TORKEZA-21618 format. One record per residue: x, y, z of N, C-alpha, C in turn. Coordinates in steps of 0.1 Angstrom, whole numbers, plus 5000, padded with zeros to 4 digits. Example, Ala and Ser with C-alpha at 12.3 -4.5 7.8 and 13.67 -1.06 7.14 Angstrom:
<atoms>
513249435078512349555078513249675078512849785071513749895071512950005079
</atoms>
This chain:
<atoms>
094567383995093767364007092467444005091367384008090067444007089967564017089167664012089167794020088667764034087567674036087067654049088067574058088867484051089867414059090967514063091267604054092267704057091867794069090667834069090167914081090167834094089767704093089867624105091267604110092167594100093567574104094067704111093767814106094167944112093667954126092367914128091767924141092467834151092767714146093467624155094867674159095567744150096867804153096667914163095667994161095468104171095168054185094267944186093967884198095167834205096067754198097267704204098167814209098267924201099068034205098568104218097268114219096668174231096968084243096767954241097067864252098467864257099367874246100767874249101168004257100668114253100868244260100468234274099168184276098668174289099468084298099967964292100767874299102067934304102668014294103968074298103768184309102668254308102368354318102168294332101468184332101268114345102568054350103367994341104567944346105568054351105568164344106368274348105968324362104668324364104168364377104368264388104368134384104568034394105968004398106868034388108268004390108868114399109268074411109768174420111068114427111868204432112968154440112568084452113368004458112967934470112568024481111367994487110868074498110168204495110168244482109468374479107968354478107268464479105868454479105168464465104368364462103668364450102368444451102168544443101068634445099868604436099968494428098768464419097768394428096568444429095568394438094268374431093668254431092368224425091368324431090268344424089368454428088368404439088168274440087068224449087668194463087268274473087668244486086968114491087668034499087167914504087467894519086567834527086867804541086767654542087867594546087967444546087467384559087067264559086667194571087767104575087767064588088866974593088766964608089766894613089766864628089766994636088667014644088567134652088167254645087767244632087367364625085867384625085367504626083967524627083467654621084167704610083767824603083267784589082267854584081867834570081567974564081767984551081468104544079968114540079368224544077868234541077568344531078468444530078168554521079368634517079368694506080468774501079868914498080269014506079869154504080569214492081869204492082669244480083969164481084869204472086169124471086969124484086669214493087469224505086669214518085469174517084569154529083769034527083868944537083268814536082568784550081368724549080668694562080868544565081268514577081468374581080468334592080168204593079268154603079868044611079668044624080167934632079067824630079567704627078667604622077967524633078167544645077467474656077067564667076267514677075867594688076967614698077867704694078967734703079467874699079967944709080468074705081768114713082268014721083568044728084667984721084467954708085567904700085167924685086067984677085967974663087367944657087367864647088667824641088367784626089067844617088867804603090067834595090267744585091367754575090767814563091367924558090768004547091768004536091267974524092167974512091668074502092668114493092368214482092068344488092768394498092468524504093068634495092368744492092968854485094168914492095168954485096469004491096669144488095769214481095969354476095369454485095169424498094669514507094069444519093469524529092869464541091669384537091469274544090369184542089569184555088269194554087369194566086569064566086568994577085668874580084768914591083468914588082468934598081868794602081968774616081468644621080168674629079068614625077768644631077568534643077068584654076668494665075168474666074468524656072968504657072668354657071668324665071168184666072068084672073168134679074068034685073868014700072868074706072568054720072167904722072667844733072367704735072167674750071267584753071067554767072267494774073167434766074367374772075367474776075167604771076067704775075567784787074367744792073767804804073467954801073868034811073568184809074568254801075568184795076568244787076068264773075468384771074768404758075768434747075268404735076068434723075968584719076668664726076568804725077968874724078168944713079569004711079769114720078769164728078969274736080169254746080369134751081469104760082769124754082869134740084069144733084369294729083469384733083569524728084569594736084769724732085769804739087069794733088069864738089369864733090369794743091169694739091269644725090169534722089369494732088469384729089169254726088469164720088969034717089869044704091068994705091968994694092368854691091768794680092068654676093468634671093868514669095168484663095068424649096168434642096168374628097568304626097668224616098868164612098768124597099968124591100068074577100467924577100767874589101267734590100067644589100367514585099267414585098767384599097567404602097067384616097067244620097267144611097267004615098666954617099667024614101066984615101467004630102166904635102666904649103667024650104567034639105667134639105067284639103867304635103367434635103167504648103267424659103067474672104367484680105467454674106767474680107167614681107667664692108067794694109567804698110167914696111667924698111968054706112968044714113368164722114868184719115268314719116568354715117468364728118468284729119368284741120268404742120968424753121868534754123068524745123268404739124368384729123868414715122568464714122068494701121568384693121568264698121068144691119668114695118868064685117468024688117467884693116567864703116367734709114967694709114667574703113267524703112767484716111467494718110867454731110567304731110667234720110167094719110967014729110166954739110866884750111366744745110866704733111266564728112366574718112966684716114166694708115466694716116466624711117766634717118266774717119066814727119466954728120167004716120966914709121566964696120566984685119466904685118466924675117567044678117667094690116767214693117467344689118767334686119467454681118867494667118367614666117767664653118467774647119767784650120567884643120668024650121268114643121468244649121068364640120168334630119768434621118668514627118068604620117068694625115868614630115568504622114468414626115068274627114368184635114968054636114767964624115567864622115367764611114067684614113167694605111867624606111267604592110267514590109767494577108267504577107667574586106167584586105667704580106467814579105967934571107167974562106968044551108068084542108868194549110168184546111168274552110768424551110168464540109868604538108768664547107968574553106968624562107268594576108368514579108668474592108968584602109568694597109868804606108668874612107468844606106268904612105768834624106468724628106068644639107068654651107868754651108768784662108068864672108368834685107768924696108668914708108369004717109169004730108268984742108768894751108068874763109068874774108868954784109768954796111268984792111469064782112769104778113469004769112768884766113368784757112668784744113368754733112768744720112368604717111168594711110468464708110068464694109868344689109268324675108268204676107068224671106168114669105368144656104768044650104068064638102668134639102368184652101068244654101268394657100468474651100468624654099068664657098868794659097568854662097068934650095768924647095169004636095369154638095269224627095569374628094569444636093269424634092269494642090969424642090069454652088769394653087769504656086469464654085369554657084169474661083469524671082169454675080969544671080069474664078769544661077669484669077469534681076569474690075069474685074669574677073369584672073069464663074069414656073969304646074469174652075069184664075669064670076769004661077569094655078669054646079969094651080969014650082369034653083169044640083869154638084569174625086069174628086769104619088269094619088769154606089769244608090469304596091869274597092469234585093869194585094369204570095569244569096269244556097069124555096669024547097368894547098468904536099568824539100668824530100768694522099968594526099868474519098368434517097968364506096568344503095868234512096668164520096068064529096468094543095468104552095768134566094668064575094968044587093967994597093668104607092468134610091968224620091368154631091668194644091168124655090968224667089868204675089768284687090868254697091168124698092268084707093267994699094467974705095367884698094767744697094667694684094067564683094967454690094267354696094967234701094067124697094367054686093466964680093866814684092966724681093166584684094366544675094466594663095566554654096866594660096966714666098166764672098566674684097566644692097766554704098366424699097766364689098266234685099666244679099966354673101366374668102366384679101966454690102766464702102966324708101866254710101966124717102766024709102666024696103565944688105065974690105366094691106766134694107166104708106266114717106466084731106865934732106065844725106365704725107765674719108065744708109265714701110465764710110265864718111365914726111765814737110865724741111165624751111765684764111165784769111765844781111465764793112365744803112065664814110865714822110065614826108965654835107765714828107765724814106665784807105865674800104565674803103665564797102465634791101865564781100665614775099665504778098665524787097665434791096465444782096065334776094965334767093665294775092665374774091365354781090265304772090565294759089565254750089365354739088165354734087765454723086565534726086365634718085265724720084065674711082965744711081865704703082265704688083165804684083565814670084965744668085365654677086465574676087765654676087865754684089065824687089665764700090965784702091565724714091365804726091065734737091065794751092365754757093165844761094565814766094865904779095665844788096165914799097665904798098366014799099766024799100266004814100965894817101265864831102765884832103165964842104565984845104865924859105865834859106265764872107765814875108065814888109365854892110165724893111065694883111765574882112965574892113265684898114265694908113765674923112465674924111865664937112165534944112465544957112665424966111365394973110265474971108965444977108165354967107565244972106765164963105665244956105365204944104365274936103065294943102665194951101365204958101365304969102565344973102665444984102965584980103065604967103365734962102165824961102365954961101266044958100966044943099666084940099266084926098566214924098866274912098166394907097366364895096166394894095366384882095066524876095566554865095366684858094566654846093466724845092566704833092366844826092266844813091966964805090966924795090267024790089367014779088066924783087566944795086266884798085266954789085367084788084567154778085467164766085167094756086167064745086467184736085667284737085967404729087067494736087467464748088267554756089767504754090267544742091667484738092767544747092567664753093567724761093867634773092867554778093067464789094067354785093967304773094967204768096367254768096467374763097867434763098467454776097667494786098167504800098567364805097667264803098067134807099267084800099467114787100667084779101867144785101667274790102767344797103267274809102267224817102567144829103367014825102866954815103566824810104966854806105166954798106566984793107467024804106967094814107767124826108166994833107266894834107566774840108566684832108566694819109366614810110766674809110966794813112266854810113366784818114566774812115766714818116466814827115866854838116366954846116266914861117066964870116866934884115466974889114867084884113567124888112467024884112566974872111666874867111766744876112966704879113066594887112466604901112566734906111966754919110366754918109866804907108366804905107866654904108666564899108266434897108666334909109366394918109966314929108866244937108966104938108066024946106566054942106266084930104966124926104566064913103366024911102765974898101866094893102066124881101266224874100466154863099166184864098166134854097666254846097966264834097666384826096766354814095566424814094666414803094566544796095166554785095166684778093866714770093166614767091866624760090866524765090066574775089166474781088066434771087766514762086666484752087166494738087866394732088366404719087366424708086166364709085166384699084666524699084466574711083966714712084966814706086266784708087366864703087266864687087266744682087266734667085966794661084866794668083666844662083266984667084167044675083967184680082667194688082367104696081267114705081667164719080767214726081167274739081067164750080067084750079767004762079266864758080066764761079666624758079666534770080566564780080766474791080466534804080266664805080066734817078766684824078966664837077866614846077266484842077966404835077466264831077966154840078766184850079366084858078466034870077266094870076266044880074966004873075065964860073865934852073965794847074065694855074165554850073065504842071865564843070665514836070465594823071265684819071065754807071265654795070265654786070365574774071565614765071865744765072865794756074165824764074365754775075565774783076865744774077665844773078865834764079765724769080365644761081265534765082465584772082865714769084065774776083865774791082665804795082365814810082665684817082165574811082465444817083965404816084565444805085965414803086865484814086565614816087265684827087065624840085765584843085465534856086165394858086265314848086965184849088465204852088965304845090465334847090765374861089965474867090365524880089865434891088765364890088465264900089565154900090065114889091065004888092365064895092665194892093865254898093865254913092765284919092665294934092465154939091765064932091664924936093064854936093964904929095264844928096164894939095664974948096365014960096965154959096565234949097065374947096065474953096665594955095765704960095765804948094665894948094666004939094566124948095666194951095766294961095166424957095466464944094866594938094266554925093066614923092366614910092266764906092666794894092666934889092066934875091067034874090467054861090767194856091267204844091667334838090567364827090167484827089167534818089667664811088867714802089167844795087967924793088168054791087068144789087168214775086168304772086168364759087068494759086568594766087268724765087468794778086368844784086468934796085968874808085468744808084868684820085868664831087068654828088068634839089468674833090368704842091768744838092568624834093868634833094668524828094468394837094268414850093968294858092968324869092068234871090868254880090468114885089968114897089467994903087868004904087167934895085767964894084867884904085467784910084667694918085467634929084967634942085667574953084867464959085567354961084967234968084767284983083567274988083267325001083967255012084367125010085067055021086467115023087067165012088467215012088567365010087567435013087467585010088767655014089067645027090267715032091567675025091767545023092967495017093067545002091867554995091867604981092267744981091667824990092067974990093567994992094067915002095467925005096367884992095967774985096567734973096567844963095367904961095168014951096068134954096168164967097068284970098468254966098968144968100368114964100568104949099568034943099668024928099468154921098468234925098268364919099368464921099968454933101068544936102268514927102568384925103568344916103368394902102168384897101768434884101868584883101368654893101468794893102868844893103768774900105168824900105868804886105168724878105768704864104968784854104068874858103468964849102068934845101468814849100168774845099168864853097968874847096868934855096068814861095668834874095068734882093868794889092868714892091668754900091968734915091068784923091168774937091168624941092168574949092268434953090968384960090268474966089068434973087768444964087868504953086768514944086368384938085068364935084668244928083268264922082868174913081568174908080568084915081167984922080367894929081167814940080467754949080967674960080067554962080667434964079867314966080667194962079967094957080566974952079966944938080766894929080366864916080766724912080266624918080666484915080166434902079466514894078966464881080066494871081166564874082266584865083466494869084266464859085366364862086166394874086666524875087566554886086866554899085666604899084866604911084366464915084066384905083666244908084866164915086066184910087266124917087366174931087166304933087266364947086166304956084966284950083866234958084066084961084566004952084765864954085965824961087065904959088365864965088965964974088266074977088766164987089766264983089966284970090966374964090766514968091866594969091766734970091566794956090366854954090066894940090167044938090767074926090967214923090467244909090067364906089467404893089967544890090467564877090967694873090567724859090267854857090067904843091367974839091767964826092768034820092268114809092868234806092368324796093568374788093868324776094968374768094668504761093368534760092968654752092368764761092768764773092368874782092769004776091869104774092169224766093369304770093569314783094669394788095969324789095969184788097169104787096868984780097068994767096868874758098168794758098068664759099168574761099668514748100968524746101668444735101668294740101868204730101768064733102768024744103968074745104868034756104368074769103668194770103168244783101968154787101168114778100068034781100467894787101567844780102067714785102767734799103367844801104067864814103067874826101867904823100867894834100867754840100867654831100867514835102067474843103267534838104467504846104467564860103867684862103667734875102767654883101667604877100667524884101367394889102167334880102867204884103767224896104367344897105267374908104467394921103367464920102467474932101967344937101567254928101067124932102167044939103367044933104466974940104767034953104667164955104867224968103767174978102567174973101467124982101666984986101966894977102266754980103366734991104366824990105466815000105166875013104166955014103767035026103266935037103166985049102566905060101166875056100466965051099066935047098966825037099766835027099766735016100166595022101166595031101566465036100466405045099866485053098766445062097566385053097366465043096266415034096566285028097866265024098266135017098066025027098466045040098365935050096865905052095966005052094565975054093965905042094465935030093965865018094465725017095665695022096065555023095165465031094665525043093765455051092365445044091965555038090665555031090665455020091865435013091965335002091765195007092365165019092165035024090765005027089965105033088565085036087765065023088165145012087465134999087664994993088864944994089064804988088364694996088364705009087564605017086164615013085564735013084164745010083864694996084764724986084564684972084564534971085464464977085564324977084364254984083964314995082764255002081564274994081464384987080264414979080164304967081264284960081164184949081064044954081664014965081463884971080063854974079363954980077963934984077063934972077364024962076464024950076663904942077763834943077963714935078263744921078663874918079063904904080563934903080963934891082463954888082664104885083864154890084164294888084164334873084564244864084664274850083264294844082264254851080864274846080064384853080864484858080164584866079164664858078064704864077064784858077364924859076765014850077065154852076765204866075765154872075465194886076565164895077065044894078165004903079465084901079665124888080865204885080765344889079565404885079465554887078965594901077965524906077365564918078165504930078465374930079165314941080665344939081165374927082565394925083365264926082665144923083365014924083664964910
</atoms>
């Protein structure tokens, strides 16, 4: 063999040997027992985009300190899935709020000062896939030591998750699952979400810092528990498959970005009262699409109604529930604050969202069909210290006394269960707001309208996911109590008469105009309510 060929051959052998050694090292590191943690982490940290995500990586200070940016003009929500996180010590993420002030947020400035103090705002994190439906399932340990899933769509036998230290689940590895155990009201719970180790606010720089020692290289950080359009569709698919009696998914059409507008309608199939004579509750969440806590409270009300219990049957007795968990699906997916607010009195807007007209068509058709809408309820959410776990920000001036009375009972119930609540008579404003969906229904159809803020991150009482959902369950109970009260019954009788007048006036209008109802203009839909 020629000397140069010999040298080339030796070099090839060395290269093959090096590659083989590297391959074996990688395989040795990758091969693990089932459920154990793989510690090999690529060096480059990444922040992924996705449904409801709005964080981006802007700078790297060192291997354990990264600067993140909220990608749109919003600051009451951040959520991001981060990959290749260092595992050899605490990691700091600094989130800047500079340049995030927006006219759509009104006087609510992008200022971390409201998050300062101890303990301040404490975000949540999870190692679970934020787009999986199962990632939001939680479990409670019964007196018999067995774990029980909260999923209302599972058969009782399928809800049994064993009697080990942690429940049987497949959303996080077994070795880290014990980090997500917690106690609420003397009971032991498990969910895939925990709280970060510590936070710091740097008001001079308008930066919010999160410090945490991660056990896995991929995690999701969020100001509030995420409630994405993807999750909602996963739930609705399972709800359809369950074929529960009296449960319907009403399709209203699509959004600008072709997502589904849906109303979950619950009817009492055991009622002897004709559907047109029953009371109706409209519960809406996520008018401000960044306020994910509102969706979880609405979801809690829905699961309380779906339960196969005597209490749930009483809540649904002789009543129709219309539940909108995500009023603005596009806004939720894009992490925007305000897309539909105050648009229900703007028929001449060139950029009027199609969602506004779709909602108007649905509810005018509902009342035109002989139904009443007795209560309209809008649930919102706040950032950190603006309100406690439950607060009534706005009272309809026509029903001021009734709303205060409702608040007293609702807040007393929450307080008895350990929640922090504001003064039942406190509010940020009083008046009418017919430009918003729930206020528009009240103005057009005479509904008793209510509005509440929920706060799962209130510094002195941060809520676990089961607690946040339980607010909705309490709210559903108070609504059912009001409907059954003398005031609720008198209101319903008045609305039946009002509905008759509405339908006569509507028919007369279209007969005189010589137009067909299917060709209604935005003015006829929004301003006249026809």
